[in-house]
TORVEX-729766 format. One record per residue (C-alpha): chain; x, y, z. Coordinates in Angstrom, 1 decimal. Example, Ala and Ser with C-alpha at 12.3 -4.5 7.8 and 13.67 -1.06 7.14 Angstrom:
2
+---+--------+--------+--------+
! c !      u !      v !      w !
+---+--------+--------+--------+
! A !   12.3 !   -4.5 !    7.8 !
! A !   13.7 !   -1.1 !    7.1 !
+---+--------+--------+--------+
This chain:
336
+---+--------+--------+--------+
! c !      u !      v !      w !
+---+--------+--------+--------+
! A !  110.2 !  122.0 !  108.7 !
! A !  109.5 !  122.0 !  105.0 !
! A !  105.8 !  123.1 !  104.1 !
! A !  106.8 !  123.1 !  100.6 !
! A !  107.9 !  119.6 !  100.3 !
! A !  104.8 !  118.5 !  102.4 !
! A !  102.5 !  120.0 !  100.2 !
! A !  104.6 !  118.4 !   97.1 !
! A !  104.4 !  114.8 !   98.7 !
! A !  101.0 !  115.0 !   99.3 !
! A !  100.3 !  115.8 !   95.7 !
! A !  102.9 !  113.9 !   93.8 !
! A !  105.3 !  111.0 !   94.5 !
! A !  108.8 !  112.1 !   95.6 !
! A !  111.7 !  111.2 !   93.7 !
! A !  115.2 !  111.1 !   95.3 !
! A !  118.5 !  108.6 !   95.0 !
! A !  120.6 !  110.6 !   97.4 !
! A !  120.7 !  109.5 !  101.0 !
! A !  121.9 !  112.7 !  102.2 !
! A !  118.9 !  114.5 !  101.0 !
! A !  116.8 !  112.2 !  102.4 !
! A !  118.5 !  112.5 !  105.6 !
! A !  117.9 !  116.3 !  105.2 !
! A !  114.2 !  116.0 !  105.1 !
! A !  112.0 !  116.5 !  108.4 !
! A !  110.1 !  113.8 !  110.1 !
! A !  106.7 !  114.8 !  108.5 !
! A !  108.1 !  114.8 !  105.1 !
! A !  109.8 !  111.2 !  105.6 !
! A !  106.2 !  110.1 !  107.0 !
! A !  104.4 !  111.3 !  104.1 !
! A !  106.6 !  110.2 !  101.6 !
! A !  107.3 !  106.7 !  103.0 !
! A !  103.5 !  106.0 !  103.7 !
! A !  102.5 !  107.3 !  100.3 !
! A !  100.6 !  110.3 !  101.1 !
! A !   99.2 !  110.9 !   97.8 !
! A !   97.2 !  107.6 !   98.4 !
! A !   96.5 !  107.4 !  102.0 !
! A !   94.6 !  111.2 !  102.0 !
! A !   91.8 !  109.2 !   99.9 !
! A !   91.0 !  107.3 !  103.0 !
! A !   90.8 !  110.7 !  104.9 !
! A !   88.1 !  111.5 !  102.4 !
! A !   86.4 !  108.2 !  103.1 !
! A !   86.3 !  109.3 !  106.8 !
! A !   85.0 !  112.8 !  105.9 !
! A !   82.3 !  111.4 !  103.7 !
! A !   81.3 !  109.1 !  106.6 !
! A !   80.9 !  111.8 !  109.1 !
! A !   79.2 !  114.2 !  106.8 !
! A !   76.5 !  111.4 !  106.2 !
! A !   76.2 !  110.7 !  109.9 !
! A !   76.1 !  114.5 !  110.8 !
! A !   73.2 !  114.9 !  108.0 !
! A !   71.2 !  112.0 !  109.6 !
! A !   71.6 !  113.0 !  113.3 !
! A !   74.3 !  110.2 !  114.1 !
! A !   77.4 !  112.2 !  114.2 !
! A !   79.8 !  111.7 !  117.1 !
! A !   82.9 !  113.9 !  117.1 !
! A !   85.3 !  112.0 !  119.3 !
! A !   84.0 !  108.4 !  117.8 !
! A !   84.5 !  109.9 !  114.2 !
! A !   87.7 !  111.6 !  115.1 !
! A !   89.1 !  108.1 !  116.2 !
! A !   87.9 !  105.9 !  113.4 !
! A !   89.3 !  108.6 !  110.8 !
! A !   92.7 !  108.5 !  112.3 !
! A !   92.6 !  104.8 !  112.8 !
! A !   91.6 !  104.0 !  109.1 !
! A !   94.4 !  106.5 !  108.3 !
! A !   97.2 !  105.0 !  110.2 !
! A !   95.9 !  101.5 !  109.4 !
! A !   96.1 !  102.3 !  105.8 !
! A !   99.6 !  104.0 !  106.2 !
! A !  100.7 !  100.8 !  108.2 !
! A !   99.4 !   98.8 !  105.5 !
! A !  101.5 !  100.7 !  103.0 !
! A !  104.6 !  100.1 !  105.0 !
! A !  103.8 !   96.4 !  105.1 !
! A !  103.2 !   96.1 !  101.6 !
! A !  106.5 !   97.5 !  100.8 !
! A !  108.3 !   95.5 !  103.4 !
! A !  106.8 !   92.3 !  101.6 !
! A !  107.5 !   92.9 !   98.5 !
! A !  111.2 !   94.1 !   99.2 !
! A !  111.8 !   91.0 !  101.3 !
! A !  110.4 !   88.8 !   98.4 !
! A !  112.8 !   90.4 !   96.0 !
! A !  109.8 !   92.0 !   94.2 !
! A !  110.8 !   95.4 !   94.4 !
! A !  114.4 !   94.8 !   93.4 !
! A !  116.0 !   95.3 !   89.4 !
! A !  114.4 !   98.6 !   88.7 !
! A !  110.9 !   97.4 !   89.5 !
! A !  107.8 !   99.8 !   89.0 !
! A !  107.3 !  100.9 !   92.8 !
! A !  111.0 !  102.3 !   92.9 !
! A !  110.8 !  104.0 !   89.6 !
! A !  108.0 !  106.3 !   90.3 !
! A !  108.8 !  107.5 !   94.0 !
! A !  111.2 !  106.7 !   97.0 !
! A !  111.1 !  103.3 !   98.5 !
! A !  113.2 !  104.0 !  101.6 !
! A !  114.2 !  100.2 !  101.7 !
! A !  115.1 !   99.7 !   98.1 !
! A !  116.9 !  103.1 !   98.1 !
! A !  118.7 !  101.8 !  101.2 !
! A !  117.7 !  105.1 !  103.3 !
! A !  116.3 !  102.7 !  105.9 !
! A !  117.4 !   99.5 !  107.2 !
! A !  114.9 !   97.0 !  108.3 !
! A !  114.9 !   98.2 !  111.9 !
! A !  114.2 !  101.7 !  110.9 !
! A !  111.5 !  100.1 !  108.9 !
! A !  110.0 !   98.2 !  112.1 !
! A !  110.1 !  101.6 !  114.0 !
! A !  108.0 !  103.4 !  111.7 !
! A !  105.5 !  100.4 !  111.3 !
! A !  105.2 !  100.1 !  115.3 !
! A !  104.5 !  103.7 !  115.5 !
! A !  101.7 !  103.5 !  112.4 !
! A !  100.2 !  100.4 !  113.7 !
! A !  100.1 !  101.4 !  117.4 !
! A !   98.4 !  104.7 !  116.3 !
! A !   95.9 !  102.4 !  114.4 !
! A !   95.3 !   99.8 !  117.2 !
! A !   95.1 !  102.5 !  119.9 !
! A !   92.4 !  104.3 !  117.7 !
! A !   90.4 !  101.1 !  117.3 !
! A !   90.7 !  100.2 !  121.4 !
! A !   89.4 !  103.8 !  122.1 !
! A !   86.5 !  103.1 !  119.3 !
! A !   85.8 !   99.6 !  121.3 !
! A !   85.6 !  100.9 !  124.6 !
! A !   83.3 !  104.0 !  123.6 !
! A !   80.8 !  101.7 !  122.0 !
! A !   81.2 !   99.3 !  125.1 !
! A !   82.7 !   96.7 !  122.8 !
! A !   79.9 !   96.9 !  120.0 !
! A !   79.7 !   93.8 !  118.0 !
! A !   79.8 !   95.5 !  114.8 !
! A !   83.1 !   97.5 !  116.2 !
! A !   84.7 !   94.2 !  117.0 !
! A !   84.1 !   92.6 !  113.7 !
! A !   85.2 !   95.5 !  112.0 !
! A !   88.4 !   95.6 !  114.1 !
! A !   89.2 !   92.0 !  113.2 !
! A !   88.5 !   92.6 !  109.4 !
! A !   90.8 !   95.4 !  109.4 !
! A !   93.5 !   93.6 !  111.5 !
! A !   93.0 !   90.3 !  108.9 !
! A !   93.6 !   92.1 !  105.6 !
! A !   96.3 !   94.6 !  106.6 !
! A !   99.2 !   91.8 !  106.3 !
! A !   97.2 !   89.5 !  103.7 !
! A !   96.6 !   92.1 !  100.9 !
! A !  100.5 !   92.2 !  100.0 !
! A !  100.8 !   88.6 !  100.2 !
! A !   99.1 !   86.1 !   99.5 !
! A !   95.9 !   87.9 !   98.2 !
! A !   97.7 !   90.2 !   95.7 !
! A !   99.4 !   86.9 !   94.1 !
! A !   96.3 !   85.2 !   93.9 !
! A !   94.3 !   88.0 !   91.8 !
! A !   92.0 !   88.7 !   95.3 !
! A !   93.9 !   91.9 !   96.1 !
! A !   92.1 !   94.3 !   94.0 !
! A !   88.7 !   92.7 !   94.8 !
! A !   89.5 !   93.2 !   98.6 !
! A !   90.3 !   97.0 !   98.0 !
! A !   86.8 !   97.4 !   95.9 !
! A !   85.2 !   95.6 !   98.9 !
! A !   86.9 !   97.7 !  101.7 !
! A !   87.1 !  101.1 !  100.3 !
! A !   83.6 !  100.7 !   98.6 !
! A !   81.8 !   98.6 !  100.6 !
! A !   82.9 !   98.7 !  104.2 !
! A !   84.3 !  101.9 !  105.2 !
! A !   82.1 !  104.5 !  104.8 !
! A !   78.8 !  102.5 !  105.7 !
! A !   80.7 !  100.9 !  108.5 !
! A !   81.8 !  104.1 !  110.1 !
! A !   78.4 !  105.7 !  109.6 !
! A !   76.8 !  102.4 !  111.1 !
! A !   79.1 !  102.6 !  114.2 !
! A !   78.1 !  106.2 !  114.8 !
! A !   74.4 !  105.3 !  114.7 !
! A !   75.1 !  102.5 !  117.0 !
! A !   73.2 !   99.8 !  114.5 !
! A !   72.8 !   98.6 !  111.3 !
! A !   70.5 !  101.4 !  109.8 !
! A !   67.7 !  100.6 !  107.5 !
! A !   69.4 !  102.4 !  104.8 !
! A !   72.2 !  100.3 !  104.7 !
! A !   71.8 !   99.4 !  101.1 !
! A !   72.0 !  102.9 !   99.9 !
! A !   74.7 !  103.9 !  102.3 !
! A !   76.7 !  101.1 !  100.3 !
! A !   76.1 !  102.6 !   97.2 !
! A !   77.0 !  106.0 !   98.6 !
! A !   80.2 !  104.5 !   99.6 !
! A !   80.8 !  102.5 !   96.5 !
! A !   80.3 !  106.1 !   94.4 !
! A !   83.8 !  107.3 !   95.9 !
! A !   85.4 !  103.8 !   97.1 !
! A !   84.9 !  102.3 !   93.5 !
! A !   86.9 !  105.5 !   92.3 !
! A !   89.8 !  104.6 !   94.9 !
! A !   89.7 !  101.1 !   93.6 !
! A !   89.8 !  102.0 !   90.1 !
! A !   92.9 !  104.2 !   90.8 !
! A !   94.5 !  101.1 !   92.3 !
! A !   93.2 !   98.9 !   89.6 !
! A !   94.9 !  101.3 !   87.2 !
! A !   98.0 !  101.1 !   89.1 !
! A !   98.1 !   97.3 !   88.6 !
! A !   97.6 !   97.3 !   84.7 !
! A !  100.6 !   99.5 !   84.8 !
! A !  102.4 !   97.0 !   86.6 !
! A !  101.1 !   94.0 !   84.2 !
! A !  104.2 !   93.3 !   82.7 !
! A !  106.8 !   93.6 !   85.4 !
! A !  104.4 !   91.6 !   87.5 !
! A !  104.4 !   88.7 !   85.1 !
! A !  108.2 !   88.7 !   85.6 !
! A !  108.0 !   88.5 !   89.1 !
! A !  105.1 !   86.0 !   89.5 !
! A !  102.9 !   88.3 !   90.8 !
! A !   99.3 !   87.0 !   89.7 !
! A !   97.3 !   90.4 !   90.1 !
! A !   93.8 !   90.2 !   88.8 !
! A !   94.9 !   92.5 !   85.8 !
! A !   97.8 !   89.9 !   85.0 !
! A !   95.2 !   87.1 !   85.1 !
! A !   92.7 !   89.1 !   82.9 !
! A !   95.0 !   90.9 !   80.5 !
! A !   95.6 !   94.1 !   79.6 !
! A !   92.5 !   94.3 !   77.3 !
! A !   90.0 !   92.9 !   79.7 !
! A !   91.3 !   95.0 !   82.6 !
! A !   91.2 !   98.3 !   81.0 !
! A !   87.4 !   97.7 !   79.9 !
! A !   86.8 !   96.7 !   83.8 !
! A !   88.6 !   99.8 !   84.5 !
! A !   86.4 !  101.9 !   82.2 !
! A !   83.2 !  100.4 !   83.8 !
! A !   84.3 !  101.2 !   87.3 !
! A !   85.1 !  104.9 !   86.6 !
! A !   81.5 !  105.0 !   84.8 !
! A !   79.9 !  103.6 !   87.7 !
! A !   80.8 !  105.9 !   90.1 !
! A !   78.8 !  108.5 !   88.2 !
! A !   75.7 !  106.2 !   87.5 !
! A !   75.7 !  105.5 !   91.3 !
! A !   75.6 !  109.4 !   92.1 !
! A !   72.7 !  109.7 !   89.8 !
! A !   71.1 !  106.8 !   90.9 !
! A !   71.2 !  108.1 !   94.6 !
! A !   69.9 !  111.5 !   93.4 !
! A !   66.9 !  110.2 !   91.4 !
! A !   65.9 !  108.0 !   94.6 !
! A !   66.2 !  110.6 !   96.8 !
! A !   69.1 !  109.7 !   98.9 !
! A !   70.9 !  112.7 !   97.9 !
! A !   69.8 !  116.5 !   96.6 !
! A !   71.0 !  117.2 !   93.5 !
! A !   73.9 !  119.4 !   94.8 !
! A !   75.9 !  116.0 !   94.8 !
! A !   76.0 !  116.2 !   91.0 !
! A !   78.6 !  118.5 !   91.5 !
! A !   80.8 !  115.3 !   90.8 !
! A !   80.3 !  115.9 !   87.1 !
! A !   82.7 !  119.0 !   87.3 !
! A !   85.4 !  116.0 !   87.5 !
! A !   83.7 !  114.4 !   84.2 !
! A !   86.4 !  116.1 !   82.1 !
! A !   89.4 !  114.2 !   84.0 !
! A !   87.0 !  111.1 !   83.9 !
! A !   86.6 !  111.3 !   80.2 !
! A !   90.4 !  112.0 !   79.9 !
! A !   90.8 !  109.0 !   81.7 !
! A !   88.2 !  106.7 !   79.7 !
! A !   90.3 !  107.9 !   76.5 !
! A !   93.4 !  106.7 !   77.9 !
! A !   92.0 !  103.2 !   79.1 !
! A !   90.5 !  102.8 !   75.6 !
! A !   94.2 !  102.4 !   74.1 !
! A !   97.1 !   99.9 !   75.2 !
! A !   99.5 !  101.3 !   77.3 !
! A !  102.7 !  102.4 !   75.6 !
! A !  105.9 !  100.3 !   76.2 !
! A !  107.9 !  103.4 !   77.1 !
! A !  107.3 !  107.0 !   78.5 !
! A !  106.1 !  109.4 !   75.8 !
! A !  108.1 !  112.6 !   75.7 !
! A !  107.3 !  114.7 !   78.7 !
! A !  105.5 !  112.5 !   80.9 !
! A !  107.4 !  112.6 !   84.0 !
! A !  105.6 !  110.2 !   86.1 !
! A !  106.5 !  107.1 !   84.2 !
! A !  105.6 !  104.3 !   84.6 !
! A !  102.3 !  105.6 !   86.2 !
! A !  100.5 !  105.8 !   82.8 !
! A !   97.1 !  104.9 !   83.9 !
! A !   97.0 !  105.6 !   87.6 !
! A !   98.4 !  109.1 !   87.6 !
! A !   95.7 !  110.5 !   85.5 !
! A !   93.1 !  108.4 !   87.6 !
! A !   94.7 !  109.5 !   90.9 !
! A !   93.7 !  113.2 !   89.4 !
! A !   90.3 !  112.3 !   88.5 !
! A !   89.5 !  110.9 !   91.9 !
! A !   90.6 !  113.5 !   94.1 !
! A !   88.5 !  116.1 !   92.1 !
! A !   85.6 !  113.7 !   92.1 !
! A !   85.7 !  113.2 !   95.8 !
! A !   86.2 !  116.8 !   96.4 !
! A !   83.2 !  117.5 !   94.6 !
! A !   81.4 !  114.7 !   96.1 !
! A !   82.3 !  116.2 !   99.5 !
! A !   81.3 !  119.7 !   98.8 !
! A !   77.8 !  118.3 !   97.1 !
! A !   77.1 !  116.5 !  100.3 !
! A !   78.0 !  119.6 !  102.4 !
! A !   75.6 !  121.4 !  100.3 !
! A !   72.9 !  118.6 !  100.7 !
! A !   73.3 !  119.2 !  104.5 !
! A !   72.5 !  123.0 !  104.1 !
! A !   69.7 !  122.4 !  102.0 !
! A !   68.1 !  120.1 !  104.4 !
! A !   68.5 !  122.9 !  107.3 !
! A !   66.9 !  125.5 !  105.0 !
! A !   63.9 !  123.3 !  103.4 !
+---+--------+--------+--------+
């Protein structure tokens, strides 16, 4: 048990080329590294936001919320494993490709065999499906639950291929994390499509588009590598300059949506705490306003994650302040 390594793996990608060191890691550390906990934690934040909004409006159901939150977390973990497997078997992650440079890729670094990978994937997938089945039974097989379950099962294997190759992967992420997860979980707890669905979607977009912009930044970082591998991501198709402008727009949109939701009364002004992340957001925008350098500047340890690392730091703080703002919103509604 190495708590220090767990915390590090949640904060940053772990770099290691020695299988003996890998074998010395405990199972939790291996899980956090191989499923990319630096990113999957953002999905947990989506679950927290959905739960808080449902609690505020009188729809919170703890067993249902817990099953859904664990379900989306393990589904995201399984998707990351599938993504790595597909890219590995298709030869994308070979020859010092982007993915293997910034952190451990157990298949590329030969820490896992395909059978090892299968065991981890089966575990993650089984837990995700079990959570989904619990939610289905708990809600008496609500059509909404069935529809969202089918949607999740459909996107899990298709994101890495073919959608990412067709320039549709990024759009799918904006839709799923921005417009489906938070309002979807809320609606399931409410037991119906709520009358304020539009505002819930916008509330989800405020955080989820931040996640999408982080992923978009990562794909800008990979443009040249993806071109060589024949991966036609949307940033590859648009070109770096346009892709950077789109990314700036998504960063600004998150703040604009929060302001709009305050002005229209969906939130109390407490959620304006997200502007405590605006300094990081501004740094991201300044970074995106210039072309990506061709090589790592001196002292930049997380190369080749030039755009995506600062964006990850931004969305983490934004998400934390968003959650704190919603909690204070709930407290004020109880007092006033």
